[in-house]
C-alpha positions as CSV (number, residue, x, y, z in Angstrom):
1,R,114.6,86.1,133.8
2,R,112.7,84.3,131.0
3,F,115.8,83.9,128.9
4,K,117.7,82.4,131.9
5,K,114.9,79.9,132.5
6,Q,114.8,79.0,128.8
7,C,118.6,78.4,128.8
8,E,118.3,76.3,131.9
9,K,115.5,74.2,130.5
10,A,117.4,73.7,127.2
11,G,120.5,72.6,129.1
12,V,122.7,75.3,127.4
13,L,125.0,75.9,130.5
14,S,125.5,72.2,131.2
15,E,126.4,71.7,127.5
16,I,129.0,74.5,127.6
17,R,130.6,73.1,130.8
18,R,130.7,69.6,129.2
19,R,132.4,70.9,126.0
20,E,134.9,73.1,127.9
21,Y,137.6,70.4,127.7
22,Y,137.9,67.5,125.3
23,E,136.6,64.3,126.8
24,K,138.1,61.0,125.6
25,P,135.6,58.5,124.2
26,S,136.4,56.0,126.9
27,V,135.8,58.5,129.6
28,K,132.5,59.6,127.9
29,R,131.4,55.9,127.8
30,K,132.3,55.4,131.5
31,R,130.4,58.6,132.5
32,K,127.3,57.4,130.6
33,I,127.4,54.0,132.2
34,I,127.7,55.5,135.7
35,A,124.8,57.8,134.9
36,A,122.7,54.9,133.7
37,K,123.5,52.9,136.9
38,K,122.5,55.9,139.1
39,K,119.2,56.3,137.1
40,A,118.4,52.6,137.4
41,A,119.1,52.6,141.2
42,K,116.9,55.7,141.7
43,A,114.0,54.0,139.7
44,R,114.4,50.8,141.7
45,Q,114.3,52.7,145.0
46,L,111.1,54.5,143.9
47,L,109.5,51.2,143.0
48,E,110.4,49.7,146.4
49,L,108.5,52.4,148.3
């Protein structure tokens, strides 16, 4: 159980899933931009409350 929690905290599984297939640089950039927009929207929503 401890090992599983440590792996989860370190992001090992998400890293493996991300590297399973090659991702083109343009797709990687687009994914990062979308993630940044989601993060900004979430932060903005928390500030409005």
